[in-house]
N, C-alpha and C positions, 0 to 999 in steps of 0.2 A: 237459483241464487237466493241465499238466505237474506231476508231484509234485516237491516240493523236500525236501531232507534237512533235518530239524529240527536246529537248533543245540543242542548239549549245554551243560551248565553252564559249560564251559570254552571255549566258542566264541562269538564275536560274528560273525554273518553279516550282511555289508553287501551289499545288492542295489542296483543302480543302473539307471536307464533315462533315455532322452532323449526329451523332448517336442518335437514339430515343429509348426510352424504357429501361427497366432494366432486360431484359432477352436476352440471346445469340441467335442470328439468326442462324437457322440451315444451311442456305446458307453460312454464314461466317465460321461456324465450318467446313464445307465440304472442304474448301480450305486451312485450316491450316496444317502446318507440324506436325508430331508426337510430337516433342519437344514442340511446341507451345500448343498443346492440353494438354500435361502434365502440363505445366505451368498454363494453364487456369484452370485445375482441382484443383490447389492449391489456387486459388483466392476465398475466401469465400464470399465476398460481391457481390451480383448479378449485380449491376450497374457497378462496376469496372471490373467484368468478361466480361460483354457485351462490355464495352469500349475497353478492351484488344483485344477481338476477332474481333470486328468491325474495329479497327484501323489496325491490322495486315492483315485482309482480304482486306481492302481497299488498303493498300500498294501493295498487290499482284495483285489486279485487275488493278491498275494504271500501274504498271511495265509490266504486261502482255500485255496491250494495246501498250505500248511503244516498247516492244521487240518482239511483234508478236507471243506470245505463250499463253498457258493456265495459269491461276493463280496458279494452283497446281504444275506447272512445275518450278515456281520461288523458288530457294533455297536462303534463307537469312542467313547471318552470320555476322561476325565482322572482320575488319582489325586489325592488331596488334596495341595496344595502343602505341602512339609515346613516351610516358613517360617510360613505363616499358616493352613493348613488348608483354603483355598479350592479348590474343584474348577474354578474359572474359568481358572486358569493353572497347574495342576499338570502333571506329566508325562503324556504321552499313554498310553492304555491300551486293551487289547482287553477290552471289557465282556462281549461274547457272541460266540461260544460260550466256555465255560470254556477258559482258555488258560494255559500255563506261561510265556508269553513276555512280556518287557518290550520296548518298541519306542521308536524315536526316528526322526523324519523331518526332512529338510532338502532344500531345493531352491533353485537359483540359475540364472537364465538358461536354464531348460528342463532342466537336469540335476537329477534327483531321486535321493536316497539314502534307503534305509530300513535301519536297523540293528535286528536281532532277536537277543535273547539271553535267557538264563534268569536274568540278573542285571540290576540297573539299568544303563542304557546311554544314551549321548548321542552324536549324530553331527551334524556341521556341514559344509557345502560352500559354497564361494564361488567365483564366476567370477573368473578373473584379469582385472584391469583397472587402469588407472592411477589412483592414489589420492593425495590430499593427505596424505602420510604424516606430515609434521611436525605438522600440525594434529591428526590423529587420535592420534598418539603421546602427546600431552600429556594426553589423557584416558583412554587405553586401555592404555598400556604401563607396565611397571615401569622403573626406571632401567636395570637390566641389559638388559631387552628393547630399550630405546631405543638403548643403545650398540650392541647387535647389529645393529639396524636401520641405524644410521649406517655400519656396516661394509660394507653391501651397496652396490653401485653405484646411483646415482640412477636413477629410472625404473622399468622393469618389475621388475628384480630386487629393488628396495627395496619395491615394492608387494607382491610375492609374499612377501617376508620378513614384512611386516606381516600379511598374510592367514594366514600360518602361525601367528603369535601369536593372531590373532583367532579362528580356527577351533578352536584348542586351548582357549581360554578358553570359547567358546560350547559346545563339546562337553561340557566338564566341567560347566558350569552346567545344561545340559539333563539330564545324568546325575543331578545333584543334584536337579533337579526344580523349581528356582526360576526358571530363565531368567535373562536379564540384569537382575537386580535387586540388583546389588551393585557395589562399586567395582572396576572391571576393572583399574585400576592396582595393585591389591593382590594380583593373582593372577599368580604367576611361572610361565611356561610353558617356560623353558629352550630358547629357539629355536635356540641354537647346537648343540644335541644332536639327533641323529636319534632318532625315536621307537622303542620306547616310552619315555616319560619319566614321572616321578611329579610330579603337580600337586596342590597342597593348597589346599582351600577349605573354609570352615566353614559348616555348616548343620545345623539340628536333625535328629536321627534319620537321618543319612546318613553314609556314610564321609567322612572329612575328606581323604583322599588317594586320588587316582585314577590309574590307568594310562592314559596317553594315547598313542594309536597314530596315526602318519601313514598315511593311506589314499591309494593311487594309483588313480585312475580315468582313462581315456583323455581326452585333450583338455585345454584350458586351465582346469582347476579345481584348487583346493586343498581337501583334505578331511581330516577328523580324526574319530576315534572314541574315546570314553572309557568305561572299565569300572572296576569296583572294584579298588583296589590290593591286592596280596598274593595274588591268585588267578591262577595261571598261565593266561593267556588267549591263544587263537589267534584272529586276525581273518581271516576269509575275505572276499574281494571278488569279486563276479560280476555280469555283466549278467543281467537277468531276461528269459528268452526270450519271455514272453507279454505283456510290457508294451511298448507301442509308444512 
């Protein structure tokens, strides 16, 4: 097992890997928890099932390298939602072994990202694709974001501009721990500025302002990571060598 350098309180480590194929790797299945296997059995689409298994197995392998244990020994769960207290949809967490890390996971079209930090953290990745941006803008963007979107050429550039707004919003809401359970059109992400940018969102017992960083990963993906505002933070991005 390759040792990974543990992130410090001022570092967010983003690990990425790419899944291939539309069938579940038996090696991935072997490290999943019983509850994850049950969820996997309910996924009817082979490619989505493989992505679920590969993403969860990858998370376990990365955390195992950081914590010096076996992937099967990693127990994953959720912290209480800061909005309602439920553990059904709170932020993901390492339950066992004892860990100083907060984590966030995202995957899209086979590209998986795991953010690890010693502070609350959120990460989101989206595959670049043609979108009905006008329709989506009406429900997901602020007026300023909509104007920025219209300044981009129609087609791929406009879709990418929308995804930059979207991943910034979702990364922040994952860091907050509530997920997309708020009015997205009320969150201003300043898409005309290169990251890091300050994004404000309200939720009980969480920072109201977050530092949002654009993440560059190879290929046609848009990715963003969010960390608490006011703490100088360095974001590292690296492919994980042991995750296929």
